[in-house]
Each structure stands twice: as C-alpha cells, then as structure tokens.
C-alpha positions in Angstrom: -57.6 3.9 -20.8 -55.1 2.8 -18.5 -56.0 1.5 -15.1 -54.0 0.7 -11.9 -55.4 -0.5 -8.6 -54.7 0.4 -5.0 -55.3 -1.9 -2.4 -56.0 0.0 1.2 -54.3 -2.0 4.2 -53.0 0.8 6.4 -55.7 0.8 9.1 -55.7 -0.1 12.4 -58.7 -2.2 12.4 -59.7 -1.2 16.1 -63.0 -2.5 16.1 -61.8 -6.0 15.1 -59.5 -6.1 18.2 -58.0 -8.2 19.7 -57.4 -9.9 16.5 -55.9 -6.9 15.1 -53.6 -6.7 18.1 -51.5 -9.8 16.5 -51.8 -8.8 12.7 -53.1 -5.9 10.6 -56.7 -6.6 9.6 -55.5 -7.0 5.8 -53.8 -10.1 6.7 -56.3 -11.7 8.9 -57.7 -14.7 7.1 -61.2 -15.6 6.0 -61.8 -19.0 4.5 -58.1 -19.4 5.5 -56.8 -17.2 2.8 -55.4 -13.5 4.1 -58.1 -10.5 3.1 -55.3 -8.9 1.0 -54.4 -12.2 -1.0 -58.1 -12.0 -1.8 -58.0 -8.8 -3.0 -54.8 -9.1 -4.8 -56.2 -12.3 -6.7 -59.7 -9.9 -7.4 -57.7 -7.2 -9.2 -55.6 -10.1 -10.9 -58.7 -11.3 -12.6 -58.8 -8.1 -14.3 -55.1 -8.5 -15.4 -54.0 -6.1 -12.8 -50.8 -7.7 -11.6 -47.2 -6.5 -10.6 -45.6 -3.4 -8.7 -46.3 -1.4 -12.0 -50.2 -2.0 -11.9 -50.9 -2.7 -8.4 -50.1 -0.6 -5.0 -50.9 -1.6 -1.3 -50.5 1.2 1.3 -49.7 0.1 4.8 -49.2 1.9 8.1 -50.2 -0.2 11.2 -48.1 -3.0 11.6 -46.7 -2.1 8.2 -43.7 -4.7 8.3 -45.9 -7.3 8.2 -47.8 -6.0 5.2 -44.4 -5.3 3.4 -43.0 -8.9 4.1 -46.5 -10.4 2.9 -46.9 -8.4 -0.5 -43.1 -9.1 -1.3 -42.7 -8.3 -4.9 -46.3 -8.8 -5.7 -47.2 -5.1 -5.6 -45.9 -1.7 -4.8 -46.0 -1.0 -1.3 -46.4 2.7 0.1 -45.8 2.9 3.8 -47.4 6.0 5.6 -45.0 7.2 8.0 -47.3 8.7 10.6 -50.9 7.9 11.4 -53.0 6.4 8.7 -53.9 8.9 5.8 -57.5 7.4 5.5 -58.7 6.4 1.9 -58.4 9.8 0.5 -55.0 10.7 1.7 -53.7 7.1 1.1 -54.6 7.5 -2.7 -53.3 10.9 -2.7 -49.8 9.9 -1.2 -49.6 7.5 -4.4 -50.4 10.1 -7.2 -46.7 10.0 -8.3 -47.0 6.1 -8.9 -50.6 6.7 -10.6 -49.3 9.0 -13.0 -52.5 9.9 -14.7 -54.1 6.5 -14.7 -57.6 5.6 -13.7 -57.9 4.1 -10.3 -59.5 1.1 -8.8 -59.6 1.3 -5.1 -60.2 -1.4 -3.1 -60.7 -1.9 0.9 -58.9 -5.0 2.1 -61.3 -5.7 4.5 -64.2 -6.2 2.0 -64.9 -9.9 1.6 -66.9 -10.4 -1.7 -68.3 -13.8 -3.1 -70.1 -14.6 -6.3 -69.6 -13.0 -9.7 -69.1 -13.9 -13.1 -65.8 -15.8 -12.8 -64.2 -18.2 -10.2 -61.4 -19.8 -9.4 -58.9 -17.7 -11.1 -56.6 -17.6 -8.4 -54.7 -21.1 -8.6 -53.8 -22.2 -5.1 -55.6 -20.2 -2.9 -58.2 -22.3 -0.8 -61.6 -21.2 0.5 -63.9 -20.4 -2.3 -61.7 -17.9 -3.7 -63.7 -16.1 -6.6 -62.3 -13.8 -9.2 -64.9 -12.3 -11.0 -67.0 -10.0 -8.6 -65.2 -6.6 -9.9 -66.0 -7.2 -13.6 -69.3 -5.6 -13.8 -67.7 -2.4 -12.2 -65.7 -2.1 -15.1 -68.1 -3.1 -17.7 -68.5 -0.2 -20.2 -67.0 2.4 -18.0 -65.9 5.4 -20.0 -63.5 6.8 -17.2 -65.9 10.0 -16.6 -67.7 9.0 -13.8 -66.8 7.6 -10.2 -68.4 4.0 -10.0 -69.0 2.3 -6.6 -69.6 -1.3 -6.1 -72.7 -1.4 -4.0 -75.1 -3.9 -2.1 -78.8 -3.3 -1.3 -80.2 -3.6 2.0 -80.3 -1.9 5.3 -78.6 1.3 6.1 -78.3 2.3 2.2 -75.5 5.3 1.7 -76.1 5.9 -2.1 -79.8 5.5 -3.2 -80.8 2.1 -1.9 -77.2 0.6 -1.8 -74.4 0.7 0.7 -71.0 0.6 -0.4 -69.2 -2.8 -1.0 -65.4 -2.1 -0.7 -64.6 -1.1 -4.4 -64.5 2.1 -6.6 -63.4 3.5 -9.8 -61.9 7.0 -9.8 -61.1 8.9 -13.0 -57.5 10.5 -12.7 -59.2 14.5 -12.9 -60.8 13.8 -9.5 -57.5 12.0 -8.2 -55.3 14.8 -9.4 -56.4 17.5 -6.8 -56.4 15.2 -3.5 -54.3 16.5 -0.9 -52.0 14.2 0.9 -53.6 14.8 4.2 -55.9 12.5 6.5 -59.2 12.2 4.6 -61.7 10.0 3.4 -62.8 9.2 -0.2 -66.4 9.8 0.8 -66.0 13.4 1.5 -63.2 14.3 -1.0 -64.4 12.3 -4.2 -67.6 10.3 -3.9 -70.0 12.8 -2.3 -69.0 15.8 -4.4 -69.1 13.6 -7.6 -72.8 12.7 -6.6 -73.6 16.4 -6.4 -71.9 17.1 -9.7 -74.1 13.9 -11.3 -70.7 11.9 -11.8 -71.3 9.2 -9.9 -72.7 5.8 -10.4 -73.7 2.8 -8.4 -73.1 -0.9 -9.7 -74.7 -3.8 -7.7 -73.1 -6.7 -6.5 -75.5 -9.5 -6.2 -73.1 -11.9 -4.3 -72.3 -11.9 -0.6 -70.6 -9.1 1.0 -69.1 -8.4 4.1 -66.9 -5.5 5.6 -65.0 -8.0 8.2 -64.7 -5.0 10.3 -66.1 -6.4 13.4 -65.8 -9.7 15.1 -69.6 -10.8 13.7 -69.1 -9.7 10.2 -65.5 -11.4 10.6 -67.4 -14.7 11.5 -70.0 -14.3 9.2 -67.4 -13.8 6.3 -65.5 -17.0 7.1 -68.9 -19.0 7.6 -69.8 -17.8 4.0 -66.4 -18.9 2.8 -67.1 -22.3 4.4 -70.3 -22.9 3.1 -72.5 -25.5 4.6 -69.9 -27.6 6.2 -66.3 -27.2 7.7 -63.1 -25.7 5.9 -60.0 -27.6 7.0 -56.4 -26.4 6.0 -54.2 -28.9 5.3 -51.6 -29.8 8.3 -54.6 -29.0 10.7 -55.1 -31.8 13.0 -58.9 -32.4 14.0 -60.0 -35.2 16.5 -62.8 -33.6 18.1 -66.1 -32.5 16.9 -66.9 -29.6 14.2 -69.9 -27.9 13.3 -69.3 -25.1 10.6 -65.9 -24.2 11.6 -62.8 -22.7 9.7 -59.6 -24.4 10.6 -56.4 -23.0 9.7 -52.9 -24.9 9.0 -51.1 -26.1 12.0 -54.3 -25.7 14.2 -55.0 -28.7 16.6 -58.8 -29.1 17.5 -59.1 -31.9 20.1 -62.4 -30.4 21.6 -65.7 -29.1 20.2 -66.0 -26.2 17.9 -69.2 -24.8 16.5 -69.7 -21.8 14.3 -66.1 -20.4 14.7 -62.6 -19.6 13.2 -59.6 -21.3 14.6 -56.6 -19.4 13.3 -53.4 -20.9 12.0 -51.4 -22.7 14.8 -54.6 -22.1 17.2 -55.4 -24.7 19.7 -58.8 -26.3 21.2 -58.2 -28.5 24.0 -60.1 -32.0 24.6 -62.4 -30.2 27.2 -63.2 -27.1 25.5 
C-alpha cells in the first residue's frame, strides 16, 4: 500500500517555556539536532522523503518551521489556533489522497532500534530504525501505536510513544476542527478491535517538560559530554550537551547549553 508521513509541529509547547518563547518545540535541539530533523531522518529511514511523501504541520512560530524545513517536505501552516493532532491530519486530507498515514509527534525522542546512523551528517547518536517494527507485517486495516511499558499506561500496559499508523478509511471522515487523535481515531479503533500496540524497546521521552527535555539530551550524550563543532569550552563539563558557537568558561553539570549560549567563568 502507499504510505505517507505527517510530522506534527504546530503546538505552542507551553510546558517547555521559556525555551519555547524563543523557538517552536519542534526546533528545540536534543543532542544538538533539532527534534524536527530527528523526525525527518526517522521517516527517511523508511524511504519516506520529499514533499510528495512527507508533510509537516505548523502554527506557533510557523515561519521558523517553514524556513527550517525548506524543500524537504510539504509544510501545512494552520491559520488560527493549532488544530490538534486530529485536526492537523484532517487539514492535510487532500495531500494524503487516499494513502495510509504514519503520524509522528515531533516532540517524541526515540533512541535504539534495528538500524542506526542512517541520517548522514547529523550528530548526537541519531538512530534511524526505531519505526521499522511499527510497519513490520502491517496490512493497513488496524491502527498501530508505538508504545513503551511503564508507569501511567494508556493502552493496556503501554503508554503512547509518539508515532501511529492510520488506515485511510479512518482518516477520510476526520473533520478539520480542533481535536485529538486519541478521541477521534485511537479510542474508537480500540473499541472496534482495530488497535494494536507495538512495543518500543529503546529510550523514549516526549520532551514536553524541562525535566524530560533534559533527560532526552542526557540520553543523546550517553555517559559523557556532547560538544558541537565550533563550541569553545575552557571550563569543566560533566554530562553536558554544548551547542555550536556556545562558550563554556565556567562549570556545567547535567545541563544543555544551546547554540550560541554562554556560561561565564564564575558561573
């Protein structure tokens, strides 16, 4: 069957403020790679590339998303308040054109999987095969969710891990109104016996809050530090992600210094 991908990047990211006062959540870097770039590389590992196969929705600080994506994908700019996960997909129905849809939340950080390093030139341990199990053996009739086991389960023993597969017949009737996929597609599919959860066995963080955003960055850094080319470090680092052009003259521990950031000698 034909498959396309929609990456959701329209939200305001209020829980992540003040970081999202400067840039949309999808462009916040994790391991020195913007979350949106990680998502684009993740679907590219499945052969989904270019504006005919990949779309990104945008609303909050949309001009930054449009500029960042360039010609790598179709960008759907929502004119009013964000339409939510369901409304954002529905707004792209004419682009989807009868295909099945892989929908991803750009704030989902995933690591681990069957293949890695498929996005050349991106730093920070970027993996490419985390979504392969989600598609394996899928015949296009059920809704599939990527899930992780643990606390606060939402579907059986799992909670949602950022990506879902939707058949066209469940996308076609969606209204272009503010709404969420959990109400319009996932729960109805679950009630009809058409929902499956595929377990992700690697790391997952939704990066929606400062603590989880930090955890995702520390996961990308591994047991050491991750320093981008062009950063200047004369101070002490202990499990720190340092962005390009940043200066760290003081001491930094378990933190993220954004590109162009500055840590003074006495900090």
